[in-house]
N, C-alpha and C positions, 0 to 999 in steps of 0.2 A: 198606758201612761197618758195622763191628761196634761194639756198645755193651757195656761191661762195668761193672757196678755203678755206674750213673749217671755214669760217666766216659766221655767220647767218645774212643775210640781207633780209629784206622784201621790196618788190617793193611797193611803195605807192605813194600818190599824196599829194602835199603840196599846201595849199591855203594861200597866203600872204595877210594881211590886209594893204592896201595902203591908206594913209591919214586918218587913223582912221575910215574908212568907213566899219564898221562891217556888216551892212546890205547887202552890195554887196558881202562880203566874205561868209556870210551865204547862200546867193542865189547861189553862185558858188558851195558850198558844196552840196546843195540840187540838183543842176543840175548834179553834179558828181555822187551822190548817187542814183538818180532816177532809172536807170536800175537795180541796185542791189535790191532796195526795191521792185520794180515791180516784179522781178523774185521770191523774197522771198514770196510775197503775192500769186503769182500764185502756188507756190509749198507747200503752207500750207495745202491744201486739195487735195485729189486725184481728178483728172478730167478724165472723160471717154474719150477715144480717139475720139469718135464721137462728143462729146461736144467741145473738143479741136479744131477739124477741123472746126466746126461751128463757134466758136469764132474767129479763124483766118481768116475765110472768111468774117465775118463781119468787122473785123478790116481792112482788105484790101480794102473792099468797102467803108468804111468810110475814109480811107486815099486817095482813088481815088477821092471821091466826094470833099474832101477838096482841093486836088490839082487842080481839074477842076474849083472849085469855085474861088480860088485865082489866077488863071492863067490870065496873062495879055494879052490883044489882041492888 
């Protein structure tokens, strides 16, 4: 929470519904909240440092394979 000149203001994100397209607005909210939810799920349980390193290595390999797979020649 950020406080500006004795007025409490929270920094937030606003999603506007355009042309009554609620599905698009919901998908935008999910896209915005995805990193927050991912971080919450990771911190629910304690993860040993060795397991964390192993998980991050697997993620980086998966990202690299995906990048190479979709690379245009």
